[in-house]
N, C-alpha and C positions, 0 to 999 in steps of 0.2 A: 075540602080535601077528603072528607068522608065519602063524598060522592065519587071522587076519583078513585079512591081505594075500593069502593063497592063496585065501580065499573071495571076496575082492574081485576078484582076477584071474580067477577062475572066472566071476564075474558079468559082468565086462567081456567075457570071451571068449564068453559066451553072448549078451550084448547086442550084440556086434559085427555079426552078420548083420542084426539089427534096425536098427542104426545105418546099415549100408550100404544096406538097403532104404529107409530114410527119406531118405537122401541121394539115392538113385536116384529115389525117388518125387518128391523136390523138383525135380530136374532134368527129370524126365518132365513133371510138372505145369507147370513153367515153360515148357517147350518146346511142350507140347500145349494147355495151357489159358491160362496167363497171357500168353504171347507173342501169340497171336491176339486175346485179349481186349484187351490193351493196344493192338494195332494197330487194332481196331475202335473203341476209345474215342478214340484219336488221330484217326482219320478223322472220327468224330462231332464231336469238338471243332473240327477244321478246317472241317467243313461248317457247324457252328453259327457259327463265327467268320465264315465267308464269307457266310452268310445275314444275320448282324448287320451286316456291312459293307455288303451290298446294301441292307438296310433303312435304314441311316444315309444312304447315297447317295440313296436314294429320298426320304427325309425332307428332305434338303438341296435336292434338285431341286424337291420340292413347295413348300418354303419360298420358293425362288427364283421359281418360277412364281406363287405367291401374291403375292409382292412385286411382280412385274411386272404382274400383273392389277390389284392395288390402285393401282399407279402409273398404269396405263392408264386405270383408272376415274376416278382423281383428275384426270388430264389431260382426260378426256372431260367431266367435270363442270365443270372450269374453262372449257373451250371453250364449253359450253352456257351458262354464266353470262356469258361474254364476248358471245356471240351475243344473249342476252336483253338485256344492257345496251345493246348496239348498237341493238337493236330499240326499246328504251325511249327511247333518245336520238333515234332517227328519229321515233318517235311524238311525243315532246315537241317536236321541231323542227317537225313537221307541225302540231301543235296550236298552237304559237306563231305559225307562219305563218298559220294559219286565223284565229287571234285578231287578228293584226295586220291581215289583210284585212278582217275584220268590223269592226274599229275604224275602219279607213280608210273603209269604206262608211258606217258610222254617222256619222263626221265629215262625209262628203260630204252625207248626208241632212240632218244637223243644219245645215250651211251653207246648203243649199237651203231648208230650212224657215225659217232666219233671214232669208234674202233675201226669201222669200215673205211672211213676217210684216212685214218692213220695207216691202215694196211695198204690202201691204194697209194698213199704218199710214199710209204716205204718201198713198195713195188716200183713206183715211178722213179724214186731216187736210185734204186739199184739199176733199173733200166737205163737211166740217164748216165749213171757212172760207167756202165758197160759201154754205152754208145760213146761216151766222152773219151774213154780209153781208145776205142776203135777209131774215132774221129781224130784223136791226137796222133795216133800212129799213121793215119792216112795223111794228115797235114805234115807230120814230120817226114814221111816218105816223099811227099810231093816237094817239100822244101829241099830235101837232100837230092832229089833227082834234078832239080833245077840248078842246084849249086854244082852238081857234077856235070852237068851238061854244058 
């Protein structure tokens, strides 16, 4: 066993320079490769996070502007509808006024026509009465002449 321990000690003694080189290589690589690499990766992550943050802020601003635009559009449509309704009411009022004026004129014409018809009827009645009296006298005269003859 002493031989095995001595062989093992010899192996450890021979492996010690390799072990020291591996440890030195580890620190060298850590300082020269992994350190700058970690630094670059950290900067990249920060830049990516910054860009993501800017993109999120831009998205929020865009949503806000979109909402403002939609609100303005909705308000403009509402205003247009109100104006159209006011115009319709004005047209309806004008139309009602025109209809009322036409109705009043028609009533005036109708009243004038009734008066004219009544006047004509009165004139015709008076004429018929006058003719009836004359016709009655002619008939009476003709009947009397026949009865005397």
